[in-house]
N, C-alpha and C positions, 0 to 999 in steps of 0.2 A: 835495356835489357833486364833489370829488375822485374819490371812489370810482366814481361814475358813468361819470366820463371816464375814469379808469382800467378800468374794465370794457369800455367802448366800444372803448378802443384794443385790448385784448386780443381782443375778438370779430374787429376789423377785421385784425389780425394773422394770427389763426387762418384767417381765411377766406380771405384771399390766399395763406397760406403752402398751404393745402389746395387752393386752386385752381391753384397753382404745380406742386404734386407731382402733380396729375392732368395736366396739361398735358406735363410731364417725359416720361412714360413710364416713369419708373424705378420699381423697388418702393418702397414705404413705409419699409422698413429702409435701403436706400442713400440714399434722398432724405433722411431723418431724420439719418443719420449725416453726411451732406455739409454740412447746415445746423444742425448741433449741437441737434437737438431731440430728446427722448426718444420713442420709439416708442408707448410708453403713453399719453403726453401727447396725442400726434397722434392715435391711437385714439379718445381720449376727447373730445377737441374735434371731429373728425369726426362722431362720433355724435350729440354736443350740437348741432353745427349742423345735421346731417341732420334730427334730430327735431323741430328748431325750425321747419322747413319743411312737416312734415307735416300734412295737415288733420285736423283733430278728428274722430274716428269718432262716430256717434250709432246707437243701438238702438232699433228700435220696442219699446215696450213696452204690452202690452194688459192692461187691468184685466179682473176677472170680469165687470162690467157689459158691456164690449165684447164679449167671448167670448159672454154670453148673448144679446146683441143678433144676433150672428152665427151663433147656431143652435148654439154650442159649449159651451152650459149644461150640458147631459147629461153631458158628459165632464169637466166640471171636477175632480173627485176623482181620476179616472183619469191626470191629467196631474201630480198632486203627487207 
């Protein structure tokens, strides 16, 4: 449980820090230097938090049976 609490604290800290940097209008380098945070850590957390909010993408996959139903069966070997 302590691990989960510690992780939640880190997520909160970095979320707030990244928001403050964005609102400050300062460069990441200047902001990190003023706040005693490493630039690589800032970029890594910003990427992690940004990716967390991104929707998961899906791709349509058609089987050969579906292609044949749509009339593409005769081209099956040409696509491979």
